[in-house]
C-alpha positions as CSV (number, residue, x, y, z in Angstrom):
1,X,132.3,129.3,92.5
2,X,133.6,126.2,90.6
3,X,131.3,123.2,90.8
4,X,128.2,124.9,92.1
5,X,124.6,123.9,91.9
6,X,122.1,126.4,90.4
7,X,118.5,126.1,91.4
8,X,115.7,128.1,89.7
9,X,112.6,128.1,91.8
10,X,109.2,129.7,91.2
11,X,107.3,131.1,94.1
12,X,110.0,131.5,96.7
13,X,108.3,134.3,98.7
14,X,106.3,132.0,101.0
15,X,105.2,128.4,101.6
16,X,106.9,125.5,100.0
17,X,109.0,127.6,97.6
18,X,110.4,129.6,100.5
19,X,111.1,126.4,102.4
20,X,112.9,124.8,99.4
21,X,115.1,127.8,99.0
22,X,115.9,128.0,102.7
23,X,116.9,124.4,102.8
24,X,119.1,124.7,99.7
25,X,120.9,127.8,101.0
26,X,122.2,125.8,104.0
27,X,124.7,124.2,101.6
28,X,127.5,126.5,100.6
29,X,127.8,125.2,97.0
30,X,124.2,126.0,96.2
31,X,123.0,129.2,94.5
32,X,119.2,129.8,94.4
33,X,117.5,132.0,91.8
34,X,113.9,132.9,92.7
35,X,111.3,133.6,90.0
36,X,108.2,135.5,91.1
37,X,106.5,138.8,91.8
38,X,107.7,139.2,95.3
39,X,110.8,138.4,97.3
40,X,111.0,137.6,101.0
41,X,114.5,136.1,101.2
42,X,117.8,137.9,101.8
43,X,120.9,135.8,101.4
44,X,124.3,136.2,99.7
45,X,123.6,133.2,97.5
46,X,120.0,134.1,96.7
47,X,119.1,136.1,93.6
48,X,115.7,137.1,92.6
49,X,114.1,137.7,89.2
50,X,110.9,139.7,89.4
51,X,108.6,137.8,87.1
52,X,104.8,137.8,87.0
53,X,103.9,134.1,86.3
54,X,100.4,135.1,85.3
55,X,101.9,137.2,82.4
56,X,102.7,134.6,79.7
57,X,104.5,137.0,77.4
58,X,107.0,137.9,80.2
59,X,107.5,134.3,81.2
60,X,108.1,133.3,77.6
61,X,110.9,135.9,77.3
62,X,112.7,134.8,80.4
63,X,116.3,133.5,79.7
64,X,118.1,131.0,81.9
65,X,121.7,131.9,82.4
66,X,123.9,129.5,84.4
67,X,126.8,130.7,86.5
68,X,130.2,129.7,85.3
69,X,131.2,126.3,86.7
70,X,127.7,125.0,87.3
71,X,127.7,121.3,87.7
72,X,124.0,120.8,88.3
73,X,121.2,123.0,87.0
74,X,117.7,122.5,88.5
75,X,114.4,124.0,87.6
76,X,111.6,123.7,90.3
77,X,108.2,124.7,89.1
78,X,106.6,125.3,92.5
79,X,104.4,128.4,92.2
80,X,100.7,127.7,92.0
81,X,97.3,129.2,92.6
82,X,94.1,127.5,93.8
83,X,91.5,130.2,92.8
84,X,88.9,130.0,91.4
85,X,87.3,127.6,93.8
86,X,83.7,127.5,92.6
87,X,81.5,125.3,90.4
88,X,81.9,125.7,86.6
89,X,79.4,128.3,85.5
90,X,80.2,130.5,88.5
91,X,83.9,130.9,87.7
92,X,85.3,134.3,86.9
93,X,86.9,133.9,83.5
94,X,89.9,136.2,84.2
95,X,90.7,134.2,87.3
96,X,90.3,131.0,85.3
97,X,92.8,132.2,82.7
98,X,95.2,133.3,85.5
99,X,95.0,129.8,87.1
100,X,95.8,128.0,83.9
101,X,98.6,130.4,83.1
102,X,100.3,130.1,86.5
103,X,99.8,126.4,87.0
104,X,100.3,125.1,83.5
105,X,101.3,127.5,80.7
106,X,104.1,129.3,82.6
107,X,105.7,126.1,83.9
108,X,105.6,124.6,80.4
109,X,107.3,127.7,78.9
110,X,109.9,127.7,81.6
111,X,110.7,124.0,80.9
112,X,110.9,124.8,77.2
113,X,113.3,127.7,77.8
114,X,115.3,125.8,80.4
115,X,116.1,123.0,78.0
116,X,116.7,125.4,75.1
117,X,119.0,127.7,77.0
118,X,121.1,125.1,78.8
119,X,121.5,122.4,76.1
120,X,125.1,123.4,75.4
121,X,126.1,123.5,79.0
122,X,127.7,120.3,80.4
123,X,125.9,120.5,83.8
124,X,123.6,117.8,84.9
125,X,120.0,119.1,84.4
126,X,116.9,118.2,86.4
127,X,113.3,119.5,86.4
128,X,111.0,119.1,89.4
129,X,107.4,120.0,88.9
130,X,105.2,120.3,92.0
131,X,102.0,118.7,91.0
132,X,99.0,117.6,93.1
133,X,96.8,114.6,93.8
134,X,94.1,117.0,92.4
135,X,95.7,116.4,88.9
136,X,95.0,112.6,89.3
137,X,91.5,112.6,90.8
138,X,88.6,115.1,90.8
139,X,87.8,117.6,93.5
140,X,84.6,119.5,93.3
141,X,84.9,123.3,92.6
142,X,88.6,122.8,91.6
143,X,88.1,122.4,87.8
144,X,90.8,124.8,86.8
145,X,93.4,123.6,89.4
146,X,92.7,119.9,88.6
147,X,92.9,120.4,84.9
148,X,96.1,122.4,85.1
149,X,97.9,119.9,87.3
150,X,96.7,117.0,85.1
151,X,98.2,118.9,82.1
152,X,101.4,119.5,84.0
153,X,101.7,115.8,84.7
154,X,101.2,114.9,81.0
155,X,103.6,117.6,79.8
156,X,106.2,116.1,82.2
157,X,105.5,112.6,80.9
158,X,105.9,113.6,77.3
159,X,109.1,115.5,78.1
160,X,110.4,112.4,79.9
161,X,109.6,110.2,76.9
162,X,111.4,112.5,74.5
163,X,114.7,112.4,76.3
164,X,116.2,109.2,74.8
165,X,114.9,110.2,71.4
166,X,116.1,113.8,71.1
167,X,118.6,114.3,73.9
168,X,120.3,110.9,74.3
169,X,123.6,112.4,75.4
170,X,122.2,115.4,77.3
171,X,119.1,114.0,78.8
172,X,117.1,116.0,81.3
173,X,115.8,114.2,84.3
174,X,112.2,115.2,85.1
175,X,110.0,114.5,88.1
176,X,106.3,115.4,88.8
177,X,105.7,115.3,92.5
178,X,102.4,115.3,94.4
179,X,103.6,116.4,97.9
180,X,100.4,115.7,99.8
181,X,98.6,118.2,102.0
182,X,101.1,120.9,103.0
183,X,100.5,123.6,105.6
184,X,100.8,126.7,103.4
185,X,98.8,129.8,102.6
186,X,97.0,127.9,99.8
187,X,95.4,125.7,102.4
188,X,94.3,128.7,104.4
189,X,92.7,130.1,101.2
190,X,90.8,126.8,100.7
191,X,89.5,126.9,104.2
192,X,88.2,130.5,103.7
193,X,86.1,129.7,100.6
194,X,82.3,130.0,101.3
195,X,80.7,126.6,101.6
196,X,78.2,127.4,98.9
197,X,81.1,127.5,96.5
198,X,83.0,124.5,98.0
199,X,80.6,122.1,99.7
200,X,83.4,119.6,100.8
201,X,85.6,122.3,102.4
202,X,84.9,120.8,105.9
203,X,87.3,118.0,105.1
204,X,90.1,120.5,104.7
205,X,89.1,122.4,107.9
206,X,89.1,119.1,109.8
207,X,92.6,118.1,108.5
208,X,94.0,121.4,109.8
209,X,92.2,120.9,113.2
210,X,93.5,117.4,113.5
211,X,97.1,118.4,112.7
212,X,97.2,116.4,109.5
213,X,99.0,119.1,107.4
214,X,102.7,118.6,106.8
215,X,104.9,121.6,107.6
216,X,106.4,123.1,104.5
217,X,110.0,122.6,105.7
218,X,109.5,118.8,106.1
219,X,108.0,118.5,102.7
220,X,110.8,120.5,101.2
221,X,113.4,118.1,102.7
222,X,111.6,115.1,101.3
223,X,111.4,116.7,97.8
224,X,115.1,117.6,97.8
225,X,116.1,114.0,98.6
226,X,115.3,113.2,95.0
227,X,118.4,115.2,94.1
228,X,120.5,112.7,95.9
229,X,119.3,109.7,93.9
230,X,117.6,111.0,90.7
231,X,118.4,108.0,88.6
232,X,116.5,105.7,91.0
233,X,113.3,107.7,91.2
234,X,110.2,107.3,89.0
235,X,108.9,110.3,87.0
236,X,105.8,110.5,89.3
237,X,106.2,110.6,93.0
238,X,103.7,110.7,95.9
239,X,104.5,112.0,99.4
């Protein structure tokens, strides 16, 4: 177990999170710790924490514990939700609150706890946030999702700026990545939204029909390449 890599990934039950975990588990010195409500992976080096990412109090209480001999500790904030997809004024307030919690508040608290709980460990520490182009330009009917991803980007940028000031010798490398349009369940949800709530959904339907969605496993491999050269990568990355 000496010299292992510990990866904490939210939302590993499906989609990109499952693909990231699967790719990482191909290497014998990687251990993956999934954080989420459900678990679909069974592997000797996969460990699951049942954590409701829409329950801020539970997320805030989560403690990161690194296995003995960890040489690299990585937090990947991957879990996300697209709902509510509707114009402001027709949004369900509970769903709005859940969206902001899952997409912004919980990732922020996990980053805060990750840094706090690992600051005395000598392992190299990295954080990868799965952001979205929707955090950098507007999409009609996606007010909650756009706002949350924009907030995640800014939180990442502030954290990045703090490192040489507060953690000069134990700096955390942080990346906020917009992975493009990935063929996941979230895309299927988008295509199922009634057009009255999402007038431009035909663009997403056409992308699927034209084969323009990237398979999750290919996106996962591209994201994980960052781990091979973290010091040469910019905080924000597009794929």
